[in-house]
C-alpha positions in Angstrom: 0.0 0.0 0.0 1.2 3.5 -0.6 0.9 6.4 1.8 -2.4 7.7 0.6 -4.0 4.2 0.7 -2.7 3.7 4.2 -4.1 7.1 5.3 -7.5 6.3 3.8 -7.6 3.0 5.8 -6.5 4.8 9.0 -9.1 7.5 8.6 -11.9 5.0 7.9 -11.0 3.5 11.3 -11.0 6.9 13.0 -14.4 7.9 11.6 -15.8 4.6 12.7 -14.4 5.1 16.3 -15.6 8.7 16.4 -19.1 7.8 15.2 -19.4 5.1 17.9 -17.9 6.9 20.9 -17.7 10.6 20.0 -15.4 13.1 21.7 -14.3 13.2 25.4 -12.3 10.0 26.0 -8.6 9.9 26.9 -6.1 9.8 24.0 -4.9 6.4 25.3 -8.5 5.0 24.9 -8.7 6.2 21.2 -5.2 4.8 20.6 -6.1 1.4 22.0 -9.3 1.1 20.0 -7.6 2.4 16.9 -4.8 -0.2 17.2 -7.3 -3.0 17.9 -9.3 -2.1 14.7 -6.1 -1.7 12.7 -4.9 -5.1 13.8 -8.1 -6.6 12.5 -7.2 -5.3 9.0 -3.9 -7.2 8.9 -2.0 -4.0 8.0 1.3 -4.1 9.9 2.0 -1.3 12.4 4.1 -0.4 15.4 2.6 1.3 18.5 4.5 3.6 20.9 7.7 3.1 18.9 10.7 5.0 20.3 12.6 6.9 17.6 16.3 7.6 18.2 17.7 11.1 17.7 21.3 11.4 16.5 23.0 14.8 16.8 26.6 14.8 15.6 28.3 12.1 17.7 25.5 12.0 20.3 22.9 9.2 19.9 19.9 9.5 22.1 17.9 6.3 22.2 14.5 8.1 22.2 14.0 11.5 20.6 10.2 10.9 20.6 7.7 8.1 20.8 5.4 7.7 17.9 1.8 6.8 18.7 1.4 4.6 15.7 3.6 4.0 12.6 1.7 2.1 9.9 3.7 -0.1 7.4 6.8 2.0 8.2 5.3 4.7 6.0 2.7 6.8 7.9 2.8 8.3 11.3 -0.5 8.6 13.2 -0.5 11.1 16.1 -3.6 10.9 18.2 -4.9 13.7 20.4 -7.9 14.4 22.5 -7.6 18.0 23.3 -9.6 21.2 23.1 -8.1 22.3 19.8 -5.0 21.6 17.7 -2.3 24.2 17.7 0.3 24.9 15.1 2.9 23.4 17.4 1.2 20.0 17.1 1.5 20.2 13.3 5.2 21.2 13.6 5.9 18.3 16.0 4.5 15.8 13.5 6.6 17.4 10.7 9.7 17.0 13.0 8.7 13.3 13.5 8.5 12.8 9.8 11.9 14.4 9.2 13.5 12.3 12.0 12.1 9.1 10.5 12.4 10.0 6.8 8.8 9.2 6.4 6.6 11.2 4.0 3.1 11.3 5.6 1.7 12.0 9.0 -1.9 12.2 10.2 -2.6 14.4 13.3 -6.0 13.3 14.6 -7.9 15.1 17.4 -10.9 13.1 18.5 -12.1 15.8 20.9 -14.2 17.6 18.2 -17.9 17.4 17.3 -17.1 16.5 13.7 -14.0 14.4 13.2 -13.2 16.0 9.8 -12.5 19.2 11.8 -9.9 17.4 13.9 -7.8 15.9 11.1 -4.5 17.4 9.8 -2.6 15.8 7.0 1.2 16.6 7.2 3.4 15.8 4.3 7.2 15.6 4.2 8.5 15.6 0.6 5.4 13.7 -0.6 
């Protein structure tokens, strides 16, 4: 699957979750349900994957921890907050640069309409 196909599958799952439960749950709950539903599709993913950061000769084992990385191609960052800020978008872009991945989805479940809580972030896509 390419990045856009993966994103479509991920968003289908997110819309299903939001339709069933709506806003107001903890991020960890949405992440758990998302990963459960994603596992049922058979699409490979990693959850809470630590990503190293190398600065010159210094290697730090964890620069950040990705919520979900699907097929080693798409980062999914799940939020359940009042509203997304520009810093959240910039963080996902930084994650994409550190991993050399091309696409990230920033998804805030704490909205009335899920479409208003989705940001697609591309890195050289």
